VOBA-1610 file (N, C-alpha, C; in pm, whole numbers, padded with zeros to 5 digits, always signed):
BEGIN
Met+04234-23444+21199Met+04333-23372+21267Met+04374-23226+21142Arg+04367-23089+21251Arg+04380-23018+21217Arg+04605-22995+21172Ser+04656-23023+21309Ser+04757-23104+21271Ser+04857-23189+21229Thr+04807-23296+21202Thr+04825-23416+21094Thr+04811-23349+20931Ser+04736-23300+20930Ser+04709-23213+20789Ser+04793-23174+20760Leu+04804-23052+20882Leu+04951-22981+20817Leu+05091-23008+20842Leu+05107-23095+20941Leu+05222-23191+20883Leu+05228-23265+20773Ile+05102-23359+20691Ile+05099-23375+20567Ile+05165-23291+20476Phe+05058-23144+20473Phe+05084-23063+20336Phe+05243-22993+20375Ala+05261-22977+20514Ala+05410-22927+20501Ala+05560-23001+20478Ala+05539-23121+20462Ala+05667-23220+20433Ala+05631-23218+20199Ser+05545-23125+20157Ser+05562-23100+20043Ser+05661-22977+19997Ile+05656-22868+20116Ile+05702-22727+20093Ile+05817-22710+20156Ala+05848-22782+20220Ala+05942-22800+20295Ala+06097-22796+20299Ser+06081-22830+20135Ser+06207-22858+20084Ser+06229-22739+19983Ser+06162-22680+19987Ser+06155-22515+19924Ser+06133-22443+19952Thr+06173-22325+20021Thr+06136-22215+20098Thr+06181-22088+20046Ser+06191-22057+19905Ser+06158-21993+19828Ser+06087-21998+19687Phe+06082-21846+19577Phe+06040-21860+19441Phe+06065-21754+19340Asn+06043-21759+19264Asn+06101-21665+19188Asn+05991-21665+19088Leu+05954-21518+19081Leu+05849-21472+18989Leu+05888-21321+18948Pro+05781-21275+18893Pro+05812-21150+18837Pro+05745-21065+18946Ser+05748-20914+18926Ser+05706-20864+19053Ser+05634-20726+19009Pro+05538-20725+18925Pro+05422-20638+18920Pro+05427-20500+18960His+05368-20444+18923His+05390-20236+19038His+05240-20285+19133Val+05232-20240+19248Val+05119-20219+19377Val+05164-20110+19430His+05014-20078+19401His+05033-19942+19439His+05004-19981+19584Ser+05162-19866+19626Ser+05172-19876+19787Ser+05112-19767+19893Leu+05070-19755+19949Leu+05037-19644+20084Leu+05132-19582+20108Pro+05100-19404+20112Pro+05207-19319+20154Pro+05245-19316+20274Arg+05376-19317+20355Arg+05435-19336+20468Arg+05537-19221+20541Gln+05534-19186+20625Gln+05591-19134+20713Gln+05698-19211+20793Ser+05833-19082+20835Ser+05933-19221+20920Ser+05861-19336+21036Thr+05917-19431+21019Thr+05895-19535+21106Thr+06023-19541+21264Ile+06078-19455+21216Ile+06229-19393+21325Ile+06202-19327+21418Gly+06194-19324+21565Gly+06237-19229+21609Gly+06240-19289+21750Ile+06389-19167+21751Ile+06444-19141+21833Ile+06457-19089+21914Ile+06426-19142+22094Ile+06363-19082+22249Ile+06483-19058+22316Asn+06544-18918+22331Asn+06685-18942+22383Asn+06605-18830+22514Ile+06691-18963+22620Ile+06661-18935+22801Ile+06771-18836+22778Arg+06831-18749+22779Arg+06914-18629+22829Arg+06945-18633+22989Gly+07123-18618+22912Gly+07191-18618+23090Gly+07328-18594+23022Gly+07370-18431+23029Gly+07448-18329+22985Gly+07446-18360+22803Asp+07523-18454+22782Asp+07573-18437+22562Asp+07494-18597+22544Ser+07453-18653+22639Ser+07414-18798+22567Ser+07291-18803+22585Gly+07299-18921+22467Gly+07093-18962+22495Gly+07112-19125+22488Val+06943-19166+22509Val+07042-19307+22521Val+06845-19334+22431Met+06884-19458+22369Met+06758-19514+22288Met+06659-19587+22363Thr+06536-19567+22392Thr+06445-19615+22433Thr+06410-19815+22406Ser+06387-19898+22473Ser+06328-20043+22455Ser+06299-20017+22355Ser+06166-19942+22327Ser+06022-19945+22245Ser+06115-19880+22070Thr+06231-19774+22095Thr+06263-19700+22015Thr+06322-19865+21929Lys+06396-19915+22024Lys+06475-20004+21942Lys+06389-20141+21906Leu+06301-20170+21921Leu+06190-20226+21874Leu+06137-20151+21736Phe+06089-20051+21697Phe+06090-19997+21589Phe+06168-20020+21526Ser+06300-19932+21536Ser+06405-19996+21468Ser+06396-20099+21404Ala+06409-20204+21494Ala+06426-20371+21427Ala+06312-20387+21347Leu+06197-20313+21347Leu+06024-20356+21273Leu+06089-20253+21166Ala+06201-20158+21122Ala+06118-20060+20990Ala+06203-20151+20884Pro+06269-20250+20869Pro+06307-20250+20698Pro+06192-20385+20694Val+06131-20473+20765Val+06071-20507+20727Val+05872-20432+20710Ser+05861-20370+20787Ser+05766-20202+20765Ser+05850-20138+20614Glu+05905-20117+20554Glu+05959-20094+20434Glu+05934-20179+20307Ala+05934-20287+20314Ala+05938-20427+20273Ala+05818-20499+20246Leu+05743-20465+20334Leu+05600-20489+20312Leu+05500-20360+20287Val+05550-20230+20299Val+05472-20116+20245Val+05500-20107+20097Ser+05654-20040+20080Ser+05686-20015+19957Ser+05772-20096+19907Gly+05769-20224+19888Gly+05893-20316+19865Gly+05794-20369+19681Ser+05854-20445+19627Ser+05817-20535+19574Ser+05753-20607+19619Pro+05591-20654+19568Pro+05535-20790+19539Pro+05598-20897+19650Leu+05698-20924+19596Leu+05773-21056+19566Leu+05875-21038+19718Arg+05911-20944+19755Arg+05982-20851+19877Arg+05870-20875+19959Ala+05781-20819+19987Ala+05649-20787+20051Ala+05602-20924+20105Val+05603-21000+20024Val+05571-21149+20074Val+05677-21201+20127Gly+05792-21198+20127Gly+05904-21257+20129Gly+05918-21240+20342Ala+05883-21072+20340Ala+05882-20992+20481Ala+05779-21060+20552Leu+05650-21113+20492Leu+05561-21163+20590Leu+05637-21304+20593Tyr+05726-21415+20495Tyr+05753-21529+20520Tyr+05880-21517+20655Ala+05906-21394+20688Ala+06051-21388+20742Ala+05986-21367+20890Val+05869-21312+20966Val+05769-21258+21093Val+05738-21424+21064Ala+05690-21485+21008Ala+05617-21650+21077Ala+05705-21702+21062Ser+05834-21695+20975Ser+05968-21818+20996Ser+05977-21757+21161Leu+06008-21690+21218Leu+06101-21575+21342Leu+05961-21657+21431Thr+05847-21665+21399Thr+05727-21716+21498Thr+05731-21853+21527Val+05724-21951+21413Val+05700-22081+21419Val+05886-22159+21484Val+06006-22119+21408Val+06096-22195+21418Val+06126-22170+21562Pro+06119-22102+21659Pro+06180-22132+21823Pro+06101-22220+21847Leu+05928-22185+21827Leu+05840-22252+21908Leu+05875-22446+21824Thr+05914-22478+21731Thr+05925-22560+21671Thr+06022-22609+21737Leu+06122-22605+21760Leu+06218-22579+21890Leu+06249-22657+22016Ile+06117-22603+22019Ile+06081-22650+22163Ile+06022-22778+22172Arg+05870-22775+22080Arg+05814-22865+22067Arg+05723-22898+21893Gln+05786-22979+21842Gln+05766-23034+21649Gln+05632-23001+21642Ala+05532-23044+21731Ala+05434-23025+21692Ala+05371-22861+21741Tyr+05440-22731+21778Tyr+05401-22693+21789Tyr+05401-22569+21643Ser+05468-22631+21533Ser+05485-22588+21403Ser+05385-22559+21343Phe+05253-22714+21379Phe+05121-22641+21307Phe+05035-22649+21372Ser+05004-22625+21494Ser+04927-22561+21601Ser+04924-22431+21693Val+05046-22414+21789Val+05018-22328+21840Val+05105-22206+21732Gly+05194-22258+21664Gly+05297-22164+21586Gly+05192-22127+21482Tyr+05097-22244+21445Tyr+05011-22244+21301Tyr+04934-22026+21359Gly+04832-22066+21500Gly+04782-21938+21555Gly+04890-21783+21579Leu+05000-21806+21649Leu+05083-21729+21638Leu+05157-21644+21543Ser+05117-21770+21408Ser+05245-21648+21316Ser+05132-21557+21238Val+04972-21649+21264Val+04952-21532+21194Val+04894-21428+21224Ala+04877-21445+21372Ala+04870-21312+21485Ala+05013-21255+21435Thr+05142-21220+21476Thr+05261-21220+21430Thr+05282-21105+21318Met+05176-21197+21212Met+05201-21145+21084Met+05103-21006+21080Ser+05005-21049+21138Ser+04924-20937+21092Ser+04961-20821+21247Met+05004-20885+21317Met+05085-20676+21399Met+05199-20635+21293Ala+05237-20732+21213Ala+05309-20660+21100Ala+05251-20585+21052Leu+05163-20615+20992Leu+05072-20540+20870Leu+05044-20385+20957Leu+04967-20414+21059Leu+04852-20294+21114Leu+05009-20188+21163Tyr+05109-20220+21216Tyr+05235-20154+21251Tyr+05251-20098+21147Ala+05309-20160+21070Ala+05340-20137+20915Ala+05238-19992+20826Phe+05090-20072+20811Phe+05020-19949+20754Phe+04935-19871+20829Ile+04877-19912+20945Ile+04841-19876+21016Ile+04864-19767+21114Phe+04937-19810+21181Phe+05041-19732+21318Phe+05201-19738+21309Pro+05196-19643+21223Pro+05375-19648+21152Pro+05433-19621+21255Glu+05364-19500+21369Glu+05436-19392+21429Glu+05421-19479+21566Gly+05385-19562+21581Gly+05302-19674+21725Gly+05186-19608+21803Asn+05137-19523+21770Asn+05011-19475+21813Asn+04874-19534+21766Leu+04789-19564+21923Leu+04682-19648+21852Leu+04576-19551+21833Ser+04529-19589+21823Ser+04327-19529+21777Ser+04240-19620+21684Val+04148-19620+21714Val+04021-19666+21670Val+04002-19595+21572Ala+04013-19501+21532Ala+03968-19420+21428Ala+03994-19496+21280Pro+04123-19603+21242Pro+04170-19645+21108Pro+04057-19750+21093Phe+03950-19791+21170Phe+03928-19898+21210Phe+03733-19843+21119Gln+03730-19706+21172Gln+03593-19658+21131Gln+03646-19640+21019Ser+03712-19637+20922Ser+03675-19608+20832Ser+03747-19653+20706Ser+03862-19798+20727Ser+03974-19844+20672Ser+03905-20036+20673Val+03787-20075+20562Val+03776-20239+20539Val+03931-20326+20540Pro+04042-20275+20505Pro+04152-20365+20520Pro+04200-20316+20630Ala+04214-20268+20689Ala+04242-20194+20867Ala+04193-20369+20939Ile+04006-20352+20945Ile+03940-20457+21035Ile+04010-20570+20913Leu+03981-20650+20810Leu+04055-20736+20782Leu+04148-20794+20866Ala+04291-20635+20918Ala+04427-20715+20896Ala+04398-20750+21091Leu+04320-20659+21148Leu+04278-20707+21285Leu+04224-20809+21368Asn+04059-20843+21275Asn+04045-20973+21244Asn+04136-21073+21254Ser+04195-21092+21139Ser+04357-21168+21160Ser+04369-21180+21247Leu+04408-21089+21368Leu+04517-21025+21474Leu+04433-21185+21566Ile+04312-21129+21582Ile+04220-21168+21704Ile+04229-21319+21674Tyr+04196-21375+21552Tyr+04149-21480+21514Tyr+04325-21583+21507Gly+04431-21541+21489Gly+04556-21562+21545Gly+04562-21599+21669Leu+04554-21467+21747Leu+04555-21515+21892Leu+04467-21584+22005Arg+04359-21586+21896Arg+04223-21687+21995Arg+04299-21807+21997Leu+04314-21818+21831Leu+04321-21990+21821Leu+04465-22039+21910Ala+04616-21990+21874Ala+04712-22028+21962Ala+04665-22041+22144Ser+04580-21898+22181Ser+04557-21970+22288Ser+04462-22085+22311Phe+04387-22094+22239Phe+04277-22205+22279Phe+04353-22356+22285Ile+04465-22342+22148Ile+04578-22481+22163Ile+04607-22530+22216Phe+04733-22416+22312Phe+04817-22433+22447Phe+04747-22485+22521Leu+04559-22405+22554Leu+04514-22405+22663Leu+04461-22571+22653Arg+04472-22617+22570Arg+04381-22749+22536Arg+04504-22842+22561Glu+04618-22793+22551Glu+04738-22902+22542Glu+04761-22919+22719Gln+04743-22794+22775Gln+04782-22849+22896Gln+04638-22882+23046Thr+04559-22836+22953Thr+04473-22959+23044Thr+04377-23065+23011Val+04407-23106+22858Val+04400-23186+22809Val+04507-23268+22761Glu+04530-23382+22887Glu+04600-23535+22864Glu+04699-23613+22745Ser+04562-23627+22702Ser+04562-23698+22605Ser+04616-23593+22476Lys+04582-23453+22468Lys+04656-23369+22396Lys+04810-23384+22408Lys+04798-23360+22529Lys+04965-23369+22563Lys+05058-23426+22516Lys+05014-23573+22570Lys+05071-23697+22520Lys+05109-23731+22385Ala+04969-23689+22304Ala+05016-23672+22086Ala+05095-23560+22080Phe+05143-23474+22154Phe+05214-23361+22143Phe+05344-23384+22148Lys+05382-23487+22262Lys+05499-23537+22312Lys+05525-23619+22216Glu+05439-23712+22159Glu+05516-23856+22067Glu+05569-23759+21913Leu+05532-23681+21887Leu+05544-23569+21810Leu+05700-23563+21773Asp+05724-23535+21897Asp+05846-23520+21921Asp+06008-23604+21890Lys+05939-23615+21733Lys+06056-23813+21698Lys+06192-23748+21644Ser+06217-23635+21573Ser+06343-23582+21587Ser+06383-23457+21641Gly+06533-23459+21618Gly+06636-23379+21692Gly+06565-23208+21690Pro+06573-23119+21720Pro+06573-23021+21783Pro+06592-22923+21575Ile+06732-22934+21542Ile+06806-22912+21417Ile+06704-22946+21302Lys+06647-23073+21301Lys+06602-23177+21179Lys+06446-23069+21170Arg+06381-22987+21241Arg+06282-22995+21289Arg+06298-22877+21217Ile+06377-22755+21187Ile+06387-22630+21088Ile+06301-22656+20901Pro+06341-22778+20861Pro+06291-22728+20744Pro+06129-22758+20773Leu+06062-22774+20852Leu+05911-22871+20870Leu+05876-22683+20893Ala+05961-22653+20958Ala+05936-22500+21003Ala+05888-22435+20926Leu+05988-22420+20841Leu+06061-22301+20764Leu+05925-22314+20622Gly+05857-22478+20589Gly+05768-22498+20512Gly+05658-22450+20548Val+05611-22497+20707Val+05493-22453+20709Val+05488-22283+20713Ser+05593-22226+20782Ser+05582-22049+20763Ser+05497-21997+20609Leu+05603-22056+20526Leu+05604-21988+20364Leu+05442-22048+20314Leu+05346-22110+20405Leu+05251-22181+20357Leu+05141-22067+20464Tyr+05201-22065+20574Tyr+05107-21982+20662Tyr+05150-21793+20552Ala+05234-21731+20560Ala+05281-21622+20457Ala+05179-21620+20328Phe+05169-21715+20197Phe+05064-21729+20183Phe+04929-21679+20184Met+04891-21804+20311Met+04772-21765+20395Met+04705-21638+20403Thr+04802-21544+20425Thr+04757-21425+20501Thr+04794-21291+20364Ser+04894-21351+20245Ser+04907-21264+20151Ser+04776-21156+20114Pro+04700-21235+20112Pro+04600-21141+20044Pro+04537-21013+20120Ala+04534-21008+20286Ala+04549-20952+20359Ala+04646-20781+20371Leu+04757-20868+20325Leu+04903-20740+20298Leu+04848-20678+20167Phe+04771-20769+20077Phe+04773-20634+19940Phe+04636-20575+19910Ala+04574-20632+20028Ala+04448-20515+20059Ala+04481-20385+20125Leu+04610-20376+20220Leu+04642-20253+20274Leu+04732-20219+20171Arg+04833-20300+20083Arg+04896-20212+19942Arg+04782-20131+19865Asp+04736-20137+19887Asp+04599-20109+19761Asp+04520-19965+19791Thr+04575-19848+19709Thr+04527-19682+19692Thr+04422-19676+19619Thr+04413-19761+19499Thr+04303-19719+19421Thr+04153-19753+19434Leu+04131-19848+19485Leu+04037-19876+19537Leu+03922-19781+19604Ala+03811-19748+19491Ala+03759-19660+19525Ala+03624-19684+19594Ala+03595-19599+19728Ala+03494-19587+19828Ala+03372-19596+19755Gly+03306-19692+19811Gly+03160-19731+19761Gly+03122-19835+19639Ser+03257-19853+19578Ser+03276-19905+19424Ser+03194-20068+19489Ala+03240-20119+19342Ala+03177-20251+19375Ala+03233-20322+19429Leu+03368-20319+19363Leu+03459-20423+19438Leu+03491-20388+19547Glu+03475-20186+19631Glu+03483-20228+19768Glu+03349-20269+19866Lys+03291-20316+19801Lys+03161-20399+19859Lys+03193-20544+19864Val+03240-20561+19759Val+03257-20702+19751Val+03413-20733+19873Gln+03459-20623+19904Gln+03569-20642+20023Gln+03462-20689+20137Leu+03383-20566+20177Leu+03335-20534+20329Leu+03285-20671+20288Tyr+03138-20727+20225Tyr+03115-20825+20271Tyr+03211-20964+20292Ser+03342-20970+20180Ser+03396-21090+20230Ser+03533-21072+20362Thr+03523-20909+20386Thr+03580-20910+20523Thr+03450-21006+20671Gly+03350-20957+20587Gly+03250-20993+20731Gly+03227-21114+20705Val+03239-21215+20604Val+03256-21370+20648Val+03333-21378+20709Ser+03486-21383+20660Ser+03585-21365+20755Ser+03582-21325+20945Val+03486-21257+20946Val+03493-21224+21099Val+03372-21336+21165Phe+03262-21368+21064Phe+03171-21495+21085Phe+03244-21574+21112Gly+03354-21657+21035Gly+03424-21764+21066Gly+03496-21741+21133Met+03625-21649+21197Met+03641-21628+21313Met+03552-21723+21422Ile+03450-21630+21457Ile+03328-21605+21586Ile+03299-21766+21546Leu+03230-21832+21432Leu+03163-21968+21428Leu+03322-22067+21507Glu+03399-22039+21470Glu+03546-22144+21516Glu+03561-22099+21643Ala+03570-22026+21734Ala+03572-21994+21833Ala+03472-22109+21959Ile+03346-22032+21862Ile+03238-22125+21928Ile+03267-22199+21958Ala+03221-22309+21857Ala+03256-22445+21788Ala+03359-22519+21927Asp+03527-22414+21891Asp+03613-22519+21990Asp+03587-22506+22089Gln+03509-22367+22141Gln+03456-22371+22243Gln+03387-22474+22359His+03262-22451+22246His+03172-22600+22304His+03188-22719+22325Lys+03318-22753+22182Lys+03354-22914+22194Lys+03464-22905+22355Tyr+03531-22837+22387Tyr+03630-22823+22448Tyr+03534-22830+22556Gln+03450-22778+22589Gln+03382-22786+22713Gln+03299-22949+22703Ala+03188-22986+22633Ala+03192-23087+22620Ala+03227-23222+22656Lys+03382-23220+22588Lys+03468-23313+22640Lys+03520-23312+22749Arg+03531-23216+22859Arg+03631-23164+22939Arg+03602-23254+23022Gly+03665-23329+23097Gly+03692-23425+23272Gly+03607-23567+23114Lys+03588-23557+23119Lys+03641-23735+22966Lys+03726-23768+22904Asp+03824-23735+22852Asp+03946-23705+22835Asp+03935-23878+22839Gly+03940-24000+22725Gly+03994-24087+22711Gly+03876-24216+22713Glu+03774-24154+22748Glu+03690-24240+22749Glu+03609-24266+22588Asp+03541-24392+22616Asp+03508-24453+22455Asp+03342-24442+22412Lys+03310-24357+22524Lys+03159-24311+22463Lys+03167-24214+22444Phe+03032-24183+22354Phe+03014-24049+22244Phe+02919-23936+22375Val+03022-23858+22382Val+02984-23731+22470Val+02890-23618+22352Gly+02880-23622+22264Gly+02914-23489+22159Gly+03028-23416+22135Pro+03006-23269+22072Pro+02891-23211+22119Pro+02794-23242+22014Thr+02673-23232+21999Thr+02591-23228+21954Thr+02447-23093+21953Thr+02506-23011+22035Thr+02358-22899+21971Thr+02452-22798+21910Trp+02362-22710+21945Trp+02446-22512+21917Trp+02493-22490+21730Ser+02578-22529+21715Ser+02696-22473+21548Ser+02661-22632+21521Tyr+02689-22774+21633Tyr+02715-22877+21590Tyr+02579-22963+21531Arg+02472-22839+21529Arg+02359-22873+21470Arg+02386-22853+21314Leu+02446-22783+21266Leu+02468-22725+21120Leu+02550-22812+21048Cys+02649-22890+21115Cys+02767-22958+21046Cys+02806-23047+21147Arg+02838-23204+21095Arg+02983-23244+21215Arg+03087-23144+21269His+03138-23035+21205His+03252-23032+21230His+03232-22849+21193Pro+03151-22754+21299Pro+03167-22613+21228Pro+03313-22529+21299Asn+03373-22605+21395Asn+03481-22488+21378Asn+03577-22570+21250Tyr+03580-22629+21202Tyr+03688-22663+21085Tyr+03563-22581+20960Leu+03460-22533+20962Leu+03361-22439+20852Leu+03388-22292+20882Gly+03448-22288+21027Gly+03469-22155+21053Gly+03583-22154+21007Glu+03686-22197+21004Glu+03837-22219+20938Glu+03810-22157+20845Ile+03756-22235+20729Ile+03726-22242+20584Ile+03704-22092+20566Leu+03588-22034+20648Leu+03504-21980+20634Leu+03578-21808+20636Phe+03689-21803+20726Phe+03769-21734+20815Phe+03875-21700+20655Trp+03931-21795+20599Trp+04018-21809+20536Trp+03939-21781+20347Ile+03853-21818+20318Ile+03764-21813+20255Ile+03749-21666+20215Gly+03728-21574+20305Gly+03628-21390+20336Gly+03839-21341+20352Leu+03901-21365+20383Leu+04031-21331+20344Leu+04058-21295+20252Phe+04106-21439+20155Phe+04152-21449+19997Phe+04033-21320+19935Ala+03901-21397+19987Ala+03781-21303+19875Ala+03850-21130+19908Ala+03910-21117+20034Ala+03848-20974+20028Ala+03967-20879+20004Gly+04094-20989+20003Gly+04232-20953+19956Gly+04250-20975+19774Ser+04170-20989+19719Ser+04152-21099+19560Ser+04106-20963+19506Val+04061-20806+19569Val+04025-20706+19494Val+04097-20681+19428Ser+04251-20679+19526Ser+04325-20566+19484Ser+04437-20640+19459Phe+04489-20739+19381Phe+04536-20793+19304Phe+04590-20743+19215Gly+04447-20721+19137Gly+04508-20664+19049Gly+04554-20763+18880Lys+04685-20735+18860Lys+04761-20828+18734Lys+04922-20836+18825Ser+04872-20860+18990Ser+04981-20894+19033Ser+04982-21035+19000Ile+05134-21125+18996Ile+05142-21263+18972Ile+05160-21304+19109Val+05224-21206+19146Val+05325-21265+19304Val+05170-21276+19427Ala+05089-21161+19382Ala+04972-21148+19505Ala+04856-21266+19403Trp+04795-21261+19287Trp+04786-21467+19237Trp+04817-21585+19361Val+04934-21575+19252Val+05044-21716+19292Val+04992-21753+19451Cys+05063-21706+19527Cys+05066-21702+19646Cys+04914-21658+19715Gly+04824-21583+19705Gly+04699-21630+19777Gly+04677-21739+19748Thr+04643-21767+19630Thr+04602-21900+19533Thr+04670-22007+19632Leu+04758-22077+19596Leu+04831-22129+19653Leu+04809-22140+19794Gly+04813-21996+19876Gly+04805-21990+20081Gly+04630-22078+20023Leu+04508-22074+19954Leu+04384-22126+20002Leu+04353-22219+19972Trp+04467-22272+19834Trp+04413-22441+19817Trp+04467-22480+19945Gly+04621-22473+20038Gly+04668-22541+20042Gly+04564-22541+20199Ile+04549-22470+20284Ile+04444-22460+20425Ile+04289-22527+20359Leu+04286-22504+20240Leu+04133-22615+20227Leu+04159-22768+20236Ser+04270-22755+20133Ser+04325-22940+20131Ser+04341-23007+20273Ile+04387-22892+20335Ile+04389-22952+20464Ile+04288-22970+20570Met+04231-22856+20579Met+04115-22855+20638Met+03976-22999+20588Phe+03966-23030+20445Phe+03861-23088+20407Phe+03915-23218+20466Gly+04073-23307+20399Gly+04117-23381+20432Gly+04063-23422+20595Ala+04129-23312+20655Ala+04081-23362+20828Ala+03942-23349+20889Ser+03857-23337+20768Ser+03707-23370+20849Ser+03667-23516+20770Ser+03751-23514+20651Ser+03724-23672+20653Ser+03797-23780+20755Arg+03875-23768+20755Arg+03960-23824+20877Arg+03931-23860+20995Leu+03872-23726+21049Leu+03805-23723+21157Leu+03675-23799+21168Asp+03583-23807+21071Asp+03459-23881+21027Asp+03483-24038+21034Lys+03651-24050+20968Lys+03687-24219+21036Lys+03697-24287+21119Lys+03716-24185+21223Lys+03787-24183+21338Lys+03629-24242+21374Gln+03549-24107+21394Gln+03430-24122+21543Gln+03383-24232+21501Glu+03335-24275+21307Glu+03262-24412+21370Glu+03345-24517+21347Glu+03451-24518+21353Glu+03584-24662+21445Glu+03546-24642+21561Lys+03555-24534+21629Lys+03537-24531+21805Lys+03395-24549+21807Tyr+03294-24477+21748Tyr+03133-24497+21839Tyr+03069-24551+21756Gly+03037-24583+21666Gly+02965-24607+21502Gly+02854-24701+21593Gly+02860-24802+21672Gly+02766-24870+21728Gly+02673-24767+21808Gln+02726-24695+21871Gln+02687-24618+22007Gln+02523-24538+21914Ser+02425-24565+22013Ser+02295-24497+21974Ser+02281-24348+21915Ala+02332-24294+22041Ala+02361-24158+22072Ala+02441-24107+21919Tyr+02567-24138+21897Tyr+02638-24128+21800Tyr+02569-24107+21695Val+02547-24269+21645Val+02396-24277+21528Val+02293-24179+21488Glu+02242-24160+21595Glu+02133-24035+21560Glu+02174-23920+21547Trp+02291-23862+21616Trp+02339-23747+21587Trp+02380-23727+21455Lys+02437-23814+21403Lys+02480-23845+21269Lys+02402-23844+21170Lys+02253-23915+21212Lys+02158-23910+21149Lys+02040-23777+21086Asn+02089-23704+21213Asn+02039-23554+21229Asn+02091-23477+21128Val+02244-23508+21185Val+02340-23414+21063Val+02384-23493+21000Pro+02357-23481+20864Pro+02459-23604+20747Pro+02519-23495+20690Tyr+02549-23346+20763Tyr+02686-23253+20663Tyr+02804-23311+20737Ser+02896-23326+20733Ser+03033-23339+20782Ser+03124-23207+20798Leu+03095-23119+20695Leu+03197-23043+20666Leu+03078-22874+20618Val+02987-22933+20560Val+02905-22785+20434Val+02792-22818+20466Pro+02694-22764+20511Pro+02565-22742+20523Pro+02563-22811+20392Leu+02422-22845+20342Leu+02346-22908+20231Leu+02420-23014+20131Phe+02530-23015+20167Phe+02664-23095+20079Phe+02722-23277+20166Lys+02666-23338+20137Lys+02763-23478+20210Lys+02855-23478+20133
//
C-alpha cells in the first residue's frame, strides 16, 4: 500500500532534513509587492484586515520562491510542506503519508500559484490561457486536494482503513515529528520541478523545449485523471464489502489496462511533472538533485507498493476463479506491456 511504502521510505530521510548544495543562478520572474495594507479609516487609525495579515505572512515564503537562491526556494517549499504535514501527524501518525501527502502537495501548489501567478491575490483565468507552468501548478493543486479528500473519505467510510490508521499510532505525538519532517522533505523534492518551471523566464515560446513542457504537462494531467477514476472505481466496487474474502474486483474500465491503474496514474502524474520542470533546470545542481531524488523516491514507493499488493492479493484470492481469470486477462501489474 502507498501508506506503508511512504513510511518505509521516510525512515531513510527522517534523520536528516537539511542539505547543502551550491546555488547556481536561476532566472526569476519580475514581481510586484505582495503586501497590501487595507485601511479601514476611523479617525486617524487604520486596521489590517485578516486577508492582509495572511498576505503579510506569505510574503517571506513568496519572496524565497520567486527570487531566492534555488536552495532557499526549495527550502520554502519544505517549510510549507512541513507546516502542513506536522500538525496532521500530531493528530494521527498515518496522516503523514496519506492525507498529509495530498494536502501538502496542494498547499505547496497554492503557495506557488500565489507567488508567481496571483501575487496581488486577484484571481483570474487569464494566466492559465498562456502559461504552461501555471497549468502545471494548477494541476498539482487539483491533484493534491482530490487525493487528500479521497483518502480522508475512505478512512471515514471504510472500517478496515480506519482501524489500520489507528493501529499505526504506536508512538507519542512528539516522537512522530521526525517522520513528518522526513516525508515533508520528500514531498518538497517531488514538487520542486513545478517551482523551477515557474521560475524560468528564458523558455522561448514555440521552442522545442516549450513543446516538451507542454506535452509533459499533458501527461501529468492524464495521470491525475487516471488515478482519480481508478481510485473511485475501486472504492465503489469494494464499498459495503469491507472484510470479505471474496474477490469483487474491480476488473473493468481502467482495471483492464493493468492491475493497479491508480498507481500507474500516480506515476504518470509525477513523471509528467518532473519532465515539464526539467526543461527549466538548466545547470542548477539544486534543481537536478532535488527533482531527481523526488522522482526516484515516489517511483521506488509505487513499484514497491504494487509488488506487495500483488503478493497480498495472491495470498487472499489466489484460488478464486474470478481473480485467476482477471489476472490471466490482465497480466500487467503496473505498466502495460511490461510484466
